[in-house]
C-alpha positions as CSV (number, residue, x, y, z in Angstrom):
1,M,13.9,-7.9,23.1
2,R,17.5,-7.1,23.8
3,P,18.0,-3.3,24.2
4,G,20.7,-1.9,22.1
5,G,22.4,0.4,24.7
6,D,22.4,4.2,24.8
7,G,23.2,4.5,21.0
8,E,26.6,6.2,21.5
9,I,29.2,5.3,18.9
10,P,32.2,3.4,20.5
11,A,35.4,5.4,20.4
12,E,37.3,2.8,18.5
13,T,34.6,2.5,15.9
14,A,34.5,6.3,15.4
15,R,38.3,6.5,15.1
16,I,38.6,3.7,12.5
17,A,35.6,5.0,10.5
18,Q,37.0,8.5,10.3
19,A,40.3,7.1,9.2
20,A,38.8,4.8,6.6
21,F,36.2,7.3,5.3
22,P,37.9,10.8,5.5
23,K,35.2,12.2,3.2
24,G,32.4,10.2,4.9
25,S,29.8,7.9,3.4
26,L,26.0,7.8,3.2
27,A,25.7,5.8,6.4
28,I,28.2,8.0,8.2
29,R,26.5,11.2,7.1
30,V,23.0,9.9,8.1
31,R,24.4,9.2,11.6
32,D,26.3,12.5,11.9
33,E,23.4,14.7,10.6
34,L,20.4,13.0,12.0
35,G,21.8,11.1,15.0
36,P,20.1,7.9,16.3
37,L,16.9,7.7,14.2
38,F,15.1,4.9,16.2
39,R,14.8,3.8,19.8
40,D,14.2,0.3,20.9
41,E,11.2,1.4,23.1
42,E,9.3,2.5,19.9
43,F,9.1,-1.2,18.9
44,A,8.9,-2.9,22.3
45,D,5.2,-3.8,21.8
46,L,6.1,-6.0,18.8
47,F,8.1,-8.4,20.9
48,P,6.9,-10.9,23.6
49,V,8.0,-10.4,27.2
50,R,9.4,-13.9,27.4
51,G,11.5,-15.9,25.0
52,K,14.8,-15.7,23.2
53,P,16.3,-12.1,23.3
54,A,15.9,-10.3,20.0
55,W,18.5,-8.1,18.3
56,S,18.0,-4.3,18.8
57,P,14.8,-3.4,16.9
58,G,15.9,0.2,16.6
59,R,19.0,-0.9,14.9
60,L,17.1,-3.3,12.7
61,A,14.9,-0.4,11.6
62,L,18.0,1.6,10.5
63,V,19.4,-1.5,8.8
64,S,16.1,-1.8,6.9
65,V,16.4,1.8,5.7
66,L,20.0,1.5,4.6
67,Q,19.2,-1.8,2.9
68,F,16.5,-0.2,0.9
69,V,18.6,2.8,-0.1
70,E,21.5,0.6,-1.3
71,G,19.2,-2.0,-2.8
72,L,20.6,-5.0,-0.9
73,T,19.2,-8.4,-0.2
74,D,18.8,-9.6,3.3
75,R,22.0,-11.6,3.1
76,Q,23.9,-8.7,1.8
77,A,22.5,-6.3,4.4
78,A,23.4,-8.8,7.2
79,E,26.9,-9.1,5.8
80,A,27.2,-5.3,5.7
81,V,26.3,-5.1,9.4
82,R,29.1,-7.7,10.1
83,A,31.8,-6.4,7.8
84,R,31.3,-2.7,6.9
85,I,32.9,-0.1,9.1
86,D,30.5,2.7,8.0
87,W,27.5,0.6,8.9
88,K,28.9,-0.2,12.3
89,Y,29.4,3.6,12.8
90,A,25.8,4.4,11.8
91,L,24.5,1.6,14.1
92,G,26.8,2.4,17.0
93,L,28.3,-1.1,17.1
94,E,31.7,-2.3,18.3
95,L,34.0,-3.3,15.5
96,V,34.0,-6.9,16.8
97,D,30.2,-7.1,16.8
98,P,29.2,-10.3,14.8
99,G,25.8,-8.9,13.7
100,F,22.9,-11.2,13.2
101,D,21.6,-14.0,10.9
102,F,20.0,-12.6,7.7
103,S,16.6,-14.2,8.5
104,V,16.2,-11.7,11.4
105,L,15.4,-9.0,8.8
106,S,12.4,-10.8,7.3
107,E,11.2,-11.7,10.8
108,F,11.4,-8.0,11.8
109,R,9.4,-7.0,8.7
110,D,6.8,-9.6,9.5
111,R,6.4,-8.1,13.0
112,L,6.0,-4.6,11.5
113,A,3.5,-5.8,8.9
114,G,1.5,-7.8,11.4
115,A,1.1,-4.9,13.7
116,D,0.7,-2.3,10.9
117,A,3.7,-0.6,12.4
118,G,5.6,0.3,9.2
119,R,4.7,3.9,9.6
120,R,6.8,4.1,12.7
121,V,9.9,3.9,10.5
122,L,8.8,6.8,8.4
123,D,7.7,8.8,11.4
124,G,11.1,8.3,13.0
125,I,13.0,9.7,10.0
126,L,10.6,12.7,9.7
127,A,10.9,13.5,13.4
128,A,14.7,13.6,13.1
129,A,14.4,15.7,9.9
130,R,12.0,18.2,11.5
131,E,14.4,18.5,14.5
132,K,17.2,19.5,12.2
133,G,15.0,21.9,10.3
134,L,14.9,19.8,7.1
135,L,11.2,19.2,7.1
136,K,9.0,22.1,6.0
137,T,5.3,21.8,5.3
138,G,4.5,25.0,3.5
139,R,3.9,23.2,0.2
140,A,3.4,19.5,-0.7
141,R,2.2,17.4,-3.6
142,T,0.3,14.1,-3.7
143,D,0.0,11.6,-6.5
144,S,-0.7,7.9,-6.8
145,T,1.2,5.0,-8.4
146,R,0.8,1.3,-8.8
147,V,2.0,-1.4,-6.5
148,L,2.3,-4.8,-8.2
149,S,1.1,-7.9,-6.4
150,A,3.8,-10.4,-5.4
151,A,1.8,-13.2,-7.0
152,R,2.7,-14.2,-10.6
153,D,0.3,-13.2,-13.4
154,L,-1.9,-16.2,-14.3
155,S,-3.9,-17.1,-17.4
156,W,-7.5,-17.9,-16.9
157,L,-6.9,-21.7,-16.9
158,E,-4.0,-21.3,-14.5
159,M,-6.0,-19.2,-12.2
160,V,-9.0,-21.5,-11.8
161,A,-6.8,-24.6,-11.7
162,E,-4.6,-23.1,-9.0
163,T,-7.6,-21.9,-7.0
164,L,-9.0,-25.5,-6.9
165,R,-5.6,-27.0,-6.2
166,A,-5.1,-24.6,-3.2
167,A,-8.5,-25.5,-1.8
168,L,-7.8,-29.2,-2.1
169,N,-4.5,-28.8,-0.3
170,A,-6.2,-26.9,2.5
171,L,-8.9,-29.5,2.9
172,A,-6.4,-32.3,2.8
173,Q,-4.7,-30.8,5.8
174,A,-7.9,-29.9,7.7
175,A,-9.9,-33.1,7.0
176,P,-7.9,-35.7,5.1
177,E,-10.3,-38.6,5.8
178,W,-13.4,-36.6,4.7
179,L,-11.6,-35.5,1.5
180,S,-10.6,-39.0,0.6
181,R,-14.3,-40.0,0.6
182,V,-15.6,-37.2,-1.6
183,A,-12.6,-36.8,-4.0
184,E,-13.0,-38.0,-7.5
185,P,-10.5,-40.7,-8.7
186,D,-8.8,-38.4,-11.2
187,W,-8.4,-35.3,-9.0
188,F,-5.0,-36.3,-7.9
189,K,-3.8,-36.7,-11.4
190,H,-5.1,-33.2,-12.4
191,Y,-4.3,-31.2,-9.3
192,A,-1.3,-32.8,-7.6
193,T,1.1,-30.3,-9.3
194,T,1.0,-26.6,-9.9
195,A,-0.8,-25.3,-12.9
196,E,2.4,-23.7,-14.3
197,T,3.9,-27.1,-14.7
198,S,0.9,-28.5,-16.5
199,R,0.7,-28.6,-20.3
200,F,-2.7,-27.2,-21.3
201,P,-4.0,-27.9,-24.9
202,K,-3.1,-25.4,-27.6
203,S,-6.4,-25.5,-29.4
204,R,-9.2,-23.2,-28.2
205,T,-11.8,-25.9,-28.2
206,K,-9.8,-28.3,-26.0
207,R,-8.8,-25.5,-23.7
208,D,-12.4,-24.6,-23.2
209,E,-13.1,-28.3,-22.4
210,V,-10.4,-28.3,-19.7
211,G,-11.8,-25.1,-18.2
212,L,-15.3,-26.6,-18.0
213,R,-13.8,-29.8,-16.4
214,I,-12.1,-27.7,-13.8
215,G,-15.4,-25.8,-13.3
216,R,-17.3,-29.0,-12.7
217,D,-14.7,-30.4,-10.3
218,G,-14.8,-27.2,-8.3
219,T,-18.6,-27.1,-8.2
220,R,-18.6,-30.7,-7.0
221,L,-16.1,-29.9,-4.2
222,L,-18.1,-26.8,-3.1
223,E,-21.4,-28.9,-3.0
224,A,-19.6,-31.5,-0.9
225,V,-18.2,-28.8,1.5
226,W,-21.6,-27.2,2.0
227,S,-23.4,-30.6,2.4
228,S,-24.8,-31.6,5.8
229,Q,-22.2,-34.5,6.0
230,A,-19.2,-32.1,5.9
231,P,-17.7,-30.5,9.0
232,E,-18.9,-27.0,9.3
233,D,-15.5,-25.5,10.0
234,L,-14.3,-26.5,6.5
235,R,-16.5,-23.7,5.1
236,T,-14.5,-21.1,6.9
237,L,-11.1,-22.1,5.5
238,E,-9.6,-19.1,3.5
239,A,-8.8,-21.3,0.5
240,V,-12.4,-22.6,0.4
241,Q,-13.8,-19.1,0.6
242,T,-11.4,-18.1,-2.2
243,L,-12.7,-21.0,-4.3
244,R,-16.3,-20.0,-3.7
245,Q,-15.7,-16.4,-4.7
246,M,-13.6,-17.4,-7.8
247,W,-16.4,-19.8,-8.9
248,V,-19.1,-17.2,-8.5
249,Q,-16.8,-14.9,-10.6
250,H,-16.2,-17.3,-13.5
251,F,-18.9,-20.1,-13.5
252,H,-22.7,-20.5,-13.3
253,Q,-25.1,-23.3,-13.9
254,V,-27.5,-23.4,-16.8
255,D,-30.1,-26.2,-16.8
256,G,-27.9,-28.1,-14.3
257,E,-24.8,-27.8,-16.4
258,V,-21.7,-25.8,-15.3
259,R,-20.9,-23.1,-17.8
260,R,-18.4,-20.3,-18.0
261,R,-19.8,-16.9,-17.5
262,D,-19.8,-14.4,-20.3
263,P,-17.9,-11.1,-19.5
264,K,-21.2,-9.2,-19.3
265,D,-22.5,-11.6,-16.6
266,R,-19.5,-11.4,-14.3
267,P,-19.4,-9.4,-11.0
268,P,-18.0,-5.8,-11.0
269,G,-14.2,-5.6,-11.6
270,A,-13.7,-4.0,-8.2
271,T,-14.7,-7.3,-6.5
272,C,-13.0,-9.8,-8.9
273,L,-10.1,-11.8,-7.7
274,V,-7.0,-11.9,-9.9
275,T,-5.1,-14.7,-8.1
276,P,-6.0,-17.2,-5.4
277,Y,-2.9,-16.2,-3.3
278,D,-3.7,-12.5,-2.8
279,R,-7.3,-12.0,-2.2
280,E,-7.0,-8.2,-2.0
281,A,-5.1,-7.7,-5.2
282,R,-7.2,-6.2,-8.1
283,N,-6.8,-5.4,-11.7
284,S,-6.7,-1.7,-12.4
285,V,-5.8,0.9,-15.1
286,K,-4.5,4.4,-14.9
287,R,-4.2,6.2,-18.2
288,D,-2.3,3.7,-20.4
289,T,-0.9,1.6,-17.5
290,T,-2.6,-1.6,-16.4
291,W,-1.6,-3.7,-13.4
292,A,-2.7,-6.3,-10.8
293,G,-2.1,-5.3,-7.2
294,Y,-2.7,-2.2,-5.2
295,K,-2.3,1.6,-5.4
296,V,-0.2,3.8,-3.1
297,H,-0.7,7.6,-2.6
298,L,2.6,9.4,-1.8
299,T,2.7,12.9,-0.4
300,E,6.0,14.8,-0.8
301,T,7.2,18.2,0.3
302,C,8.3,20.5,-2.5
303,E,10.0,23.5,-0.9
304,A,12.7,25.4,-2.8
305,D,14.9,25.7,0.2
306,A,14.6,22.2,1.7
307,P,14.9,18.6,0.6
308,N,11.9,16.8,-0.8
309,L,10.7,14.4,1.8
310,I,7.8,11.9,1.7
311,T,5.5,12.9,4.5
312,N,2.6,10.4,4.1
313,V,2.0,7.0,2.5
314,A,-1.5,5.6,2.0
315,T,-2.0,2.2,0.4
316,T,-5.4,1.2,-1.0
317,L,-7.0,-1.4,-3.3
318,A,-6.1,-0.8,-6.9
319,T,-9.7,0.1,-7.8
320,V,-10.1,2.9,-5.2
321,P,-10.3,6.2,-7.2
322,D,-7.9,9.0,-6.3
323,V,-10.7,11.4,-5.4
324,S,-11.9,9.2,-2.5
325,M,-8.5,9.5,-0.9
326,T,-8.2,13.4,-0.9
327,E,-9.7,13.9,2.5
328,T,-8.2,10.8,4.0
329,V,-4.7,12.1,3.0
330,H,-5.6,15.4,4.6
331,T,-6.7,13.8,7.8
332,Q,-3.5,11.7,8.0
333,L,-1.3,14.7,7.4
334,A,-3.2,16.8,10.0
335,D,-3.0,14.0,12.6
336,A,0.7,13.9,12.1
337,G,1.1,17.7,12.2
338,R,2.3,17.7,8.6
339,L,-0.7,19.3,6.8
340,P,0.8,21.7,4.1
341,G,-0.3,25.2,3.5
342,E,-0.6,24.4,-0.2
343,H,-1.4,20.9,-1.4
344,L,-0.7,20.2,-5.1
345,V,-2.7,17.5,-6.8
346,D,-3.9,16.6,-10.2
347,A,-7.5,16.6,-11.3
348,G,-8.0,13.0,-10.2
349,Y,-8.2,14.1,-6.6
350,I,-10.8,16.8,-7.3
351,D,-14.6,16.3,-7.3
352,A,-17.8,18.4,-6.7
353,H,-18.0,17.7,-2.9
354,L,-14.5,19.2,-2.5
355,W,-15.7,22.4,-4.2
356,S,-18.6,23.1,-1.8
357,A,-18.3,25.0,1.5
358,P,-20.5,23.2,4.1
359,D,-18.4,24.5,7.1
360,A,-15.6,26.8,8.1
361,N,-13.0,24.2,7.2
362,T,-13.9,24.0,3.6
363,A,-13.6,26.7,0.9
364,S,-15.2,27.1,-2.5
365,P,-12.5,26.9,-5.2
366,S,-11.9,29.0,-8.2
367,P,-10.5,27.6,-11.5
368,A,-7.5,29.4,-12.9
369,P,-6.6,29.9,-16.6
370,R,-3.4,27.9,-16.7
371,P,-1.5,27.5,-13.4
372,P,1.0,24.6,-13.2
373,A,-1.0,22.3,-11.0
374,S,-4.2,21.8,-9.0
375,V,-3.8,23.3,-5.5
376,L,-5.6,22.3,-2.3
377,K,-5.3,25.1,0.3
378,R,-6.0,24.7,4.0
379,P,-7.8,27.4,6.0
380,A,-5.8,30.4,7.2
381,R,-6.1,32.2,10.5
382,A,-9.2,34.2,11.1
383,G,-9.0,37.8,10.1
384,S,-6.7,37.4,7.1
385,P,-7.8,39.5,4.0
386,A,-9.9,37.9,1.3
387,T,-8.4,38.1,-2.2
388,T,-8.4,36.0,-5.3
389,S,-5.5,36.1,-7.7
390,P,-6.5,35.7,-11.4
391,S,-3.0,34.5,-12.2
392,T,-3.0,31.6,-9.7
393,G,-6.7,30.9,-9.1
394,R,-6.1,30.5,-5.4
395,L,-8.9,31.5,-3.1
396,S,-8.1,33.4,0.1
397,K,-9.2,31.6,3.3
398,S,-11.1,34.2,5.2
399,R,-13.6,34.8,2.4
400,A,-14.4,31.1,2.4
401,Q,-14.7,30.9,6.2
402,E,-17.2,33.8,6.1
403,G,-19.2,31.9,3.5
404,G,-19.1,34.8,1.1
405,P,-18.9,34.5,-2.7
406,P,-15.7,34.5,-4.7
407,A,-14.1,37.8,-5.6
408,A,-15.6,39.7,-8.5
409,G,-14.6,38.4,-11.9
410,T,-13.7,35.0,-10.6
411,P,-15.3,32.1,-12.6
412,T,-17.7,30.0,-10.4
413,T,-18.0,26.9,-12.6
414,P,-15.3,24.3,-11.8
415,N,-13.1,23.1,-14.6
416,P,-10.6,20.7,-13.1
417,A,-8.1,19.1,-15.6
418,S,-5.3,16.6,-15.5
419,L,-1.9,17.9,-14.4
420,S,-0.2,15.8,-17.2
421,S,-2.3,17.5,-19.9
422,G,-1.1,21.0,-18.8
423,S,-4.6,22.4,-18.8
424,A,-6.6,24.3,-16.2
425,S,-6.1,23.7,-12.5
426,T,-8.0,24.3,-9.3
427,A,-7.6,25.5,-5.7
428,V,-9.6,24.1,-2.8
429,T,-9.3,24.1,0.9
430,A,-8.0,21.0,2.7
431,S,-10.7,19.5,4.8
432,P,-9.4,16.8,7.2
433,A,-12.8,16.0,8.7
434,R,-14.1,13.5,6.2
435,S,-13.0,9.9,5.5
436,A,-12.7,8.0,2.2
437,S,-15.3,5.7,1.1
438,S,-14.6,2.0,1.6
439,A,-14.2,-0.5,-1.1
440,P,-17.2,-2.6,-2.2
441,P,-17.7,-5.9,-0.5
442,P,-16.9,-9.2,-2.3
443,P,-19.7,-10.9,-4.3
444,S,-22.0,-13.3,-2.5
445,A,-22.2,-17.0,-3.3
446,D,-25.4,-16.6,-5.4
447,G,-23.7,-14.1,-7.8
């Protein structure tokens, strides 16, 4: 890693930038208002001690932020670093600095993803915002949205054909001589090219025949891999494991013949693969939206006198329900010191266990007639008065901590409802002590 200096803006760069942008620009305002957002030391563990010096990772992090804001490609972002005065000002670079090759950005993202260090970029921005008084955590809201898988949507025939082709390619690299002995003569003709370039029959009957032929070929390959004559390490190849799971998902044997499974005989949807190239992507539905990929839970501040800032990001499998992430989000916010006083959520994040009061950190909620949203409230300091407002349905904290019942006249039967429907909402205390349930394991080989 090559340190990027003390972060000071060179005098010539500052003079030219002020002359060229008398009213400023986004990059200039970010630097003037927030200062240097990232330090190289925050990313030092991502780089080896020896080897070719890397460009300043703190500056690369800021380039990645500006690139996202302006919607630039890697080539365009690298060109902006080389040619744009306002970017050089934000990065603290000399005007003659040549920048870097565009491939450095993807390599930097790979380092962040490999070490699960993407949160450091968010934390750096929030730390600067808090120092400037822009981050307030009195009130926040959380909701989930879809994240599409980077893999292309595949039809059923394309999916099983691509899965088998990927396994054959992996085996050809790991044990070419063994594969040449067990491969059928027509496998090269059927699986040498990608499924999207193949012309499958149009009639339903012939397409079913092609699907069964692929199923028989895959079953034959799996039997060969698990035979005593095959090297044992072939069974651990990721592409072979994907083939095994995909075949459990779609095929079974009836009287020694390979048959396609009926929908009612397939494994649960939460364990079913949707593409051989992304084993964690899943099909999911939320209201009238369906997608294949993941789900992300975003928490955003919503103070009237401060900008709305995203304070937490939690990505899960697409099939994980929102309610299982409520306490996980609370824990992440509490660990970062950003747990809000009021936490607005829709009814998807509320369930019975969040309404109980097993300890001093959890309060029993009271449903309101028609407040604007569901509210999760964290415990207040000991000794605060206990009151319940019939207009908001928010339970005071000290009454819950004492374990007493709700105030007189407050309904005790929960009635959570969706925020989008505009119906009743709820109030419950944030409890950071629990963790979300894990996703179910993948199906076994015997279905």
